[in-house]
C-alpha positions in Angstrom: 97.4 128.4 171.3 95.9 131.0 169.0 98.2 129.9 166.2 97.1 126.3 166.7 93.4 127.3 166.4 94.2 129.1 163.1 96.0 126.1 161.7 93.1 123.8 162.6 90.6 126.1 161.0 92.7 126.3 157.9 93.0 122.5 157.7 89.2 122.1 158.1 88.6 124.7 155.4 91.0 122.8 153.1 89.2 119.5 153.7 85.8 121.1 152.9 87.1 122.6 149.7 88.6 119.3 148.6 85.2 117.7 148.6 84.1 120.0 145.7 87.2 119.5 143.6 86.6 117.2 140.6 89.3 114.7 139.9 90.6 114.1 136.3 88.9 111.4 134.3 91.1 108.4 133.8 90.5 105.4 131.6 92.5 102.2 131.9 94.8 101.5 128.9 93.2 98.2 128.3 90.0 100.1 127.6 91.7 102.1 124.8 92.7 101.3 121.3 95.4 103.4 119.6 95.1 104.6 116.0 98.2 104.5 113.8 96.9 106.1 110.6 93.8 107.8 109.2 92.6 107.4 105.6 90.0 109.6 104.0 88.5 108.6 100.6 85.7 109.6 98.3 82.8 107.2 97.7 80.4 106.8 94.8 77.4 107.4 97.1 75.8 110.9 96.8 74.3 110.9 100.3 77.5 109.5 101.8 80.5 111.0 100.0 83.1 110.3 102.6 84.8 107.1 103.6 87.1 106.9 106.6 89.4 104.0 107.3 91.3 103.7 110.6 94.4 101.6 111.1 94.5 100.3 114.7 97.4 98.9 116.6 96.8 95.4 117.9 97.9 94.9 121.6 101.0 92.7 122.1 102.7 91.7 125.2 106.2 92.2 123.8 107.4 93.7 120.5 110.4 91.4 120.7 108.2 88.4 120.7 106.0 89.7 117.9 107.0 87.9 114.6 105.1 90.4 112.4 103.1 93.6 112.8 99.5 93.1 113.6 96.8 95.7 112.8 93.0 95.8 112.6 91.0 98.1 110.4 87.7 100.0 110.8 85.9 101.5 107.7 82.8 103.5 107.5 81.1 105.9 105.0 79.1 109.0 106.0 77.5 112.2 104.9 80.2 114.0 107.0 83.5 113.0 108.4 82.2 113.4 111.9 79.3 111.1 111.2 81.6 108.4 110.0 83.7 108.7 113.1 80.7 108.5 115.4 79.5 105.3 113.7 83.0 103.8 113.9 83.1 104.4 117.6 80.2 101.9 117.9 82.3 99.2 116.2 84.7 98.8 119.0 84.3 98.0 122.7 87.2 100.3 123.4 87.7 104.1 123.1 89.3 105.2 119.8 92.4 107.1 120.8 93.5 109.5 118.0 96.3 111.1 119.9 98.9 108.6 118.7 98.0 108.9 115.0 101.0 110.2 113.1 99.9 110.0 109.5 96.7 111.2 107.6 96.3 110.1 104.1 93.8 111.7 101.7 92.7 109.8 98.6 93.6 111.3 95.3 90.0 111.2 94.0 88.8 113.2 97.1 91.6 115.7 96.6 90.3 116.5 93.0 86.9 117.1 94.4 88.2 120.3 96.2 87.1 119.2 99.6 90.2 120.6 101.4 88.2 123.1 103.5 85.9 120.3 104.9 88.9 118.1 105.6 90.9 120.8 107.3 87.9 121.9 109.4 87.3 118.3 110.6 90.9 117.6 111.5 91.4 120.9 113.3 88.3 120.8 115.4 89.2 117.4 116.9 91.4 118.2 119.9 92.8 114.7 120.0 94.4 114.8 116.5 97.9 116.1 116.7 98.8 119.2 114.6 102.3 117.7 114.0 100.7 114.7 112.2 102.0 114.2 108.7 99.5 114.7 105.8 99.8 113.1 102.4 98.0 112.0 99.3 97.2 108.3 98.6 97.3 107.0 95.0 95.1 105.3 93.9 93.3 105.5 97.3 94.1 106.3 100.9 92.6 103.0 102.1 95.0 100.9 100.0 98.0 102.9 101.2 97.4 102.3 104.9 96.3 98.7 104.5 99.6 97.7 102.8 102.1 96.1 105.1 105.4 95.8 103.3 107.7 92.8 103.8 110.1 93.5 106.6 108.0 96.0 108.5 108.5 95.8 112.3 105.7 95.5 114.9 107.0 98.5 116.8 106.9 101.1 114.0 105.0 101.3 110.7 107.3 101.5 107.7 105.5 104.6 106.3 106.6 106.7 109.3 110.3 106.2 108.3 109.7 108.2 105.1 108.7 111.3 107.0 110.4 111.4 110.4 114.0 111.9 109.1 115.2 109.0 111.1 115.0 106.6 108.2 115.4 107.6 104.5 116.4 111.2 103.7 115.6 111.2 100.0 115.6 114.6 98.3 112.4 113.6 96.5 110.3 113.2 99.7 108.3 116.2 100.9 107.3 116.2 104.6 104.2 118.3 105.3 102.7 118.6 108.8 99.0 119.2 109.5 99.6 122.7 110.9 101.7 123.6 107.9 99.0 122.3 105.5 96.3 124.4 107.3 98.5 127.5 107.5 99.4 127.5 103.8 95.9 126.8 102.7 94.5 129.7 104.7 97.3 132.1 104.1 97.3 134.3 101.0 100.7 134.5 99.4 101.9 130.9 99.6 100.6 127.5 98.3 101.1 124.2 99.9 102.9 121.1 98.7 101.9 117.6 99.8 103.7 114.3 99.1 102.1 111.5 97.0 102.3 108.0 98.3 102.1 105.3 95.6 102.2 101.5 95.7 104.5 99.4 93.5 102.2 96.4 93.4 104.7 94.0 91.8 107.1 94.3 94.7 104.5 95.5 97.3 106.3 98.5 98.6 105.8 102.2 98.7 107.1 104.8 96.3 107.2 108.5 97.4 109.0 110.8 94.9 106.2 113.0 93.6 104.0 115.7 95.2 100.9 117.8 94.7 100.8 121.6 94.7 97.6 122.8 96.1 96.0 126.3 96.0 92.5 127.5 96.8 90.1 127.6 93.8 92.7 125.9 91.5 93.2 122.4 90.1 95.9 120.4 92.0 99.2 120.6 90.1 101.4 117.5 90.2 105.2 117.9 90.7 107.2 115.2 89.0 110.4 114.0 90.7 112.7 116.8 89.3 110.4 119.6 90.4 109.8 118.0 93.8 113.6 117.8 94.4 114.0 121.5 93.2 111.2 122.5 95.6 113.0 120.7 98.5 116.3 122.2 97.6 115.0 125.8 97.6 112.9 125.4 100.7 115.8 123.5 102.5 113.5 120.6 103.2 116.2 118.2 102.0 119.7 118.1 103.4 121.3 116.7 100.3 120.7 116.2 96.6 122.0 114.5 93.5 122.1 116.6 90.3 122.7 115.1 86.9 124.9 117.3 84.7 125.3 116.8 81.0 127.2 119.6 79.2 130.1 120.0 76.8 130.4 116.3 76.3 130.7 115.7 80.1 128.1 113.6 82.0 128.4 113.2 85.8 126.3 113.2 89.0 127.0 115.9 91.5 126.3 114.7 95.1 125.4 117.7 97.1 125.7 117.3 100.9 125.4 120.9 102.0 122.6 123.1 100.7 122.0 126.8 101.6 119.3 128.8 99.8 117.3 131.9 100.2 114.8 133.8 98.1 113.1 137.2 98.3 111.1 139.8 96.4 112.9 142.9 95.2 110.4 145.8 94.8 111.4 148.1 92.0 108.2 150.3 92.2 104.5 149.9 93.0 103.8 147.4 90.2 107.3 146.2 89.3 109.0 143.4 91.2 111.9 141.0 90.8 112.3 137.5 92.2 115.8 136.9 93.6 116.9 133.3 94.3 120.3 132.3 95.6 121.6 128.8 96.3 124.9 127.5 97.6 125.7 123.8 96.7 128.7 122.0 98.2 129.6 118.4 97.6 131.5 116.1 95.2 131.1 114.1 92.0 129.7 110.7 92.8 129.4 109.1 89.3 130.8 109.8 85.8 130.9 108.1 82.5 134.5 108.9 81.9 137.6 109.6 84.1 137.6 113.0 85.7 140.6 115.1 87.0 140.7 117.2 90.1 142.5 120.0 88.2 139.4 120.4 86.0 137.1 121.1 89.1 136.7 124.8 88.1 135.2 123.6 84.7 132.9 121.1 86.4 131.8 123.8 88.9 130.9 126.1 86.0 128.8 123.3 84.4 127.0 122.7 87.7 126.3 126.4 88.1 124.9 126.8 84.6 122.7 123.7 84.5 121.3 124.2 88.0 120.5 127.8 87.3 118.7 126.8 84.2 116.6 124.1 86.0 115.7 126.5 88.9 114.8 129.3 86.5 112.6 126.9 84.5 110.9 125.7 87.7 110.2 129.3 88.9 108.9 130.4 85.5 106.6 127.4 85.3 105.1 128.3 88.7 104.7 132.0 87.6 103.0 131.0 84.3 100.5 128.7 86.2 99.9 131.3 88.9 101.2 129.1 91.8 103.5 130.4 94.5 104.9 127.4 96.5 107.9 129.3 97.8 105.9 132.1 99.4 107.1 135.2 97.5 103.7 136.7 98.3 104.4 136.4 102.0 107.7 138.1 101.6 106.1 140.9 99.6 103.4 141.5 102.3 106.1 141.6 105.0 107.9 144.4 103.2 105.0 146.7 102.3 102.5 148.5 104.6 99.0 147.2 104.3 97.6 150.4 102.9 100.3 150.5 100.1 100.1 146.9 98.9 98.9 145.8 95.6 95.5 144.1 95.4 95.6 140.3 94.9 94.9 140.7 91.2 97.6 143.3 90.8 100.1 141.2 92.8 99.4 138.1 90.6 99.9 140.2 87.5 103.2 141.6 88.8 104.3 138.1 90.0 103.6 136.6 86.5 105.6 139.3 84.8 108.5 139.5 87.3 112.1 139.2 86.3 113.8 136.1 87.8 117.3 136.3 89.1 118.9 132.9 90.0 122.4 132.7 91.3 124.0 129.4 92.2 127.3 129.2 94.0 128.9 125.8 93.2 131.3 124.1 95.6 132.4 120.7 94.2 135.4 119.8 96.3 136.5 116.6 94.6 135.8 114.2 91.8 135.3 111.4 94.3 137.7 108.7 95.4 138.4 105.6 93.3 140.6 102.9 94.9 
């Protein structure tokens, strides 16, 4: 009987407490509109320098029945990014849901205005923007990029996503940069960030992504052409394969690399003397040649691959050193090896970095000259 009274009291207490428990807020899905992409551009207005364009998914009953992708767009200028978003919220009868946005495009003109701090601050403070969103540069503008719908795009998945999610194309010229990575590298001293450039080929109305921008605080953005973009991807293991053109000793062929292993580090000689050590292992086969090749000559072709690739990587590293950029993060490696009270100052490190000896070692592994039936 006593146990029964205790149970009754406990039940009553539980019911009383449940009255004061607030339930989670829930909004019906038909009261929400999902955002696919965010574009941020520069305007010509001094009092409203920012323009935000949102690409919204249009509701459909079935993706199988949809004959073509359907989107709507909201555009607004503002003194700040937050002000533009607040005004955009009044343009729709539904709540703007940023949680499904996977791509953020920044206009090239805005990038050159050195507004990275303001953009990062806005994107990070909004809890509904995913840190795993991809970030890129739009040329000529971010708005034009997200408004282009290439022929053949499906209703279920925007074509641009295929370039970065590694489920579609796996080109060695495409850099994939996440929002968290962009923020980390811009804040961290000792490494600079690389962001892909999305261009439009207007004649055919499709995208072209084979270049990138190298960004560092208090410096002009430096553009990587296709070769340097592919070398950056090769060294940072952001690409799983590569194609290298070799022209040496009268031979001309394309080496298709399907296995890439690389590492790089700082070798500290003394307090102000360092060396940059880069090693890469490249395995694959020859995919194209202007003349017949023989398997017995593979040692010769491997030597050619080794020499030419070492020259290209060395030229890339020395160009970065001369310009004062560090996209590979040698500065991070240095800080991880030296106690904080024994490290060089930033000025001393940059001087040592620019004068460092570069050691590049490529281990070639061409297995065949390809198969010709």
